[in-house]
N, C-alpha and C positions, 0 to 999 in steps of 0.2 A: 551928248545931245539927248534931250528928253524924248522918249518914245510916245507915240499916240497910244491911247488905251486900246485901240482896236487897229488891226492891220488886215489888209486883204492880200491873200496869197494868190497871185495870178498865174494862169496857165497860158502858154503860148498858143495862139490860134493856128500856128503852123502844124501843130500835132493833131488837129481835128480831121476826122474822116467823114465821108459822106454818109447820110442816113436817110430814113424815110421822112415824109412830110410831117410838120409839126402839128400839135393839137390846136395851137393858136396860130392863125395865119400870119406870116410875116407882114402882111399889109396892116395888121392890127397893132403891130409893135413899134416902139420908138426906133428910129433909124439905127442907132448903135447896136441894139439888141437884135434887130432884124438882120444886120450884117453878120452877126455870129451864126445865125441859123443857116446862112449860106455855106458855112463850113461844117455842116453836119449835125448841129445841135437842134434838138426838138424842144420847144418851149411848151410846158404843160399848163402852168398857171402862175399867178403872182402871189406874193406874200409881203407882209410888212417887215422891213429890215431896219436895224438901228442906224443912227447917223444920218437921218433924212434920206436914206437910200431906198429905192424900190427893188425888192427882190423878185427874181423870176426862177421858179423851179423848172428844171429842164433835164434832158437826158442826152448822153453822148455814148454811142455804142451800147445802149441799154443800161448804162450806169447813170445814177442821178448826179447832176451838177447844178451849181447855183450861179446865177448871173445877177450882178448888182448894177443898177442904173444910178448915175449921179443925180443930184437934186436938180441940176439945170437940164437934164435929159440929153446931154451932149456926149457923154462917155459911158461905156459899159465895161465891167470887169468880170471875167469868168474865173471863179475859184472859190475858196473857202474863207469865210469870215471867222476870225479868231478874237475872242474876248480878252479882257485884261488879265484874267486868271488862266489863260491858255485854253479855255473851253471852245469847242466847235459850235459856233452860232448858226451854222448852215444845216446841221444834222437834223434838228427837229422838223423844220419845214419840208426838207427833202424827204424825210421818212413819211410825213403826214400826206404830202401831195403826190410824191412819185413812188417811193419804194413800196409802201403798203398797198396802194391800189394796183400797181403794176404786178407785184408779187402774187396777189390774189388772182388776178386775171391769168397770169402765166400758169399758176397751179391748176386752174380749171382746164387749161389747154393740155398740159402734160398728162393729166389724169386720163384723158381720152386718147392719148397717143398709143402707138404700138410699142409697148415696153416688155422687157424680160425681167422676171422676178429673181432676185438674189436674196435668199433669206426666208424665214418663217412667214407663213400667211398670217400668223397670229401676232407678229411683232407689233409693239406699240408705236414705234417710231418708223415713219415712212419717209424715204428720201427718193427724189427723182434725180437721175444723172444722165446727161448727154455724154455718151461713151463711144469713142472710136476704137475698134479692135486693135489698131496699131499704135494707140496713144500710150506712151510710157508713163505719163502722169496718171492716166486712168488706171493703169496697172498698179501703180504705187498706191492709189486710193483704194483699190480692191484689196491690196495687202493690209493697208491701215484698218480697213473695216472688218477684217476677219474676226477679231475678238468679239465685237458687238453682234455681228451676223451669226457666228457660231453659237453664241449664247442665247440666240432667239430674241434679242432685244431690238434689232434693227432689220428692216427690209429695204433693200435698194432696188428701185425700179429703173433699169437701164433702158434709156431711149437710144437705140443703136443708130449711129450715123456713120457715114463714110466720107471723110473730108481730108484725111492726112496723106494717104498714099493711094496708088492706083488700085491696089487690091483691098482697100479699106471697105468700100461698099460691097464687093462680093463676099468678103468675110462676114460683114454685118448681116447680109441677106442669108448666108449659109446658117448662121445662128438662128435667125428668125424662122427659117424654113425647117429647122430640125424637128424631129418628133418630140423631143424634150428640150426646148430652147434654154431653159435654166441650166440643165446639165451641159449643154453645148457651150454656153457662156463660161461656166466655171472651168470646163476643159480648155477653152481658149486661153483663159487667164493663167491656169496652172502651167500651160505650155508656152507662155508668152516668150520666154527667152529662146525657145526653139522655133519661133515664128508664129505661134498661136494656132488657131484652128486652120485646118486645110480647107481650101475653097472647094465646095461641092461641084461635081461635074455638070449637073443639071439643076440650076437654081430656078424655082418658079418665078414667073413674072410678078406674081402677087407679092413675093418677098422683096424683090428688087424695088417695087413700087412703095412698099412700106419704108424702106430705107430712104428713098427719094422724098417721101412725105416727112420723115423725121428731119432730114436735112433742111427742108423748106421751113419746118416749124422752128428749128433752131435759129435760122436766119431771120425769120419774121419777129422773133422775140428779141433780136438784137444781140444774141450771144455769139461769141467768136472764138472761144477757147474750149478745149476738152481737157479735163472734165469741166462741165458746168453743172453745178449741184444746186438743187432747190430743196430747201428744208424749212421746217417750222421751228421758230425759236420758242423759248419757254412760255412766252406770253401769247403764242399762237400766230404771231405775224410770220409771213413768208419771207425768207431771205434767200439771196442768190450768191453763190461763190463760184467765180470763174477761175479755173486753175487749181493746182494741188493745195489743199488746206495745210496750214502750218500752225504749230504751237497750240494755243487755246482754241483755235478754230475747229480743231478735230473734235474735242469734247463738246463744243457748242453744237456742231452738226449732228453728232450722234446722241446728244441729249443726256449724257451721263459719263462719269469717269470710266476708264478702261476696265472691263470686267476682270 
């Protein structure tokens, strides 16, 4: 059977989760696209798509997704459009409309958050990370980063959150309230296998509030995993990685091969 030069890889709507209100009101959207927003997708803008389809750039849990409306306006497909040579035809409009603007906005917000520095103040590469003190993948990323951090090439700014365990928030607040938060963070990571940092007896309310504010920031940005890492690619665009980086992602995030 001859294959079409383009195929749409669809995603099940049953996997969608609730999210915040869309940038374009569902009242302004064709019915099939508006129906998808009821499952947690936020529509940002439209774009021209091949095959007489209308493309909609959207987000799901903070991740960019594409929606394609058929020419008759009666059906919508959520997924990635693939070209005849296997190229991702959804990537460019999603990067232009969603990832780029959202990344820049998120970067501005995390810059002003309460974070803890890990690495040299003079490091050329700055990375922001939402970190839970009890997160095993955050700990693995901390270990991955040691060659770059120790070489003075990378500075990681940890936005401490408390979401995984009952003592996650108290541990995060203990680090933030320490006389030297950077030293406390590294002590917590070095002792991770023994339970990490010991929760302080008297944690200031200001430190607890900082953790609560960081939790709220993470949620408002649509991030749901720790670590969530914000970094700048070689071209200066902001990119977001949720979860532990793998393979080539590691060197892309740190901006250079392992020292």
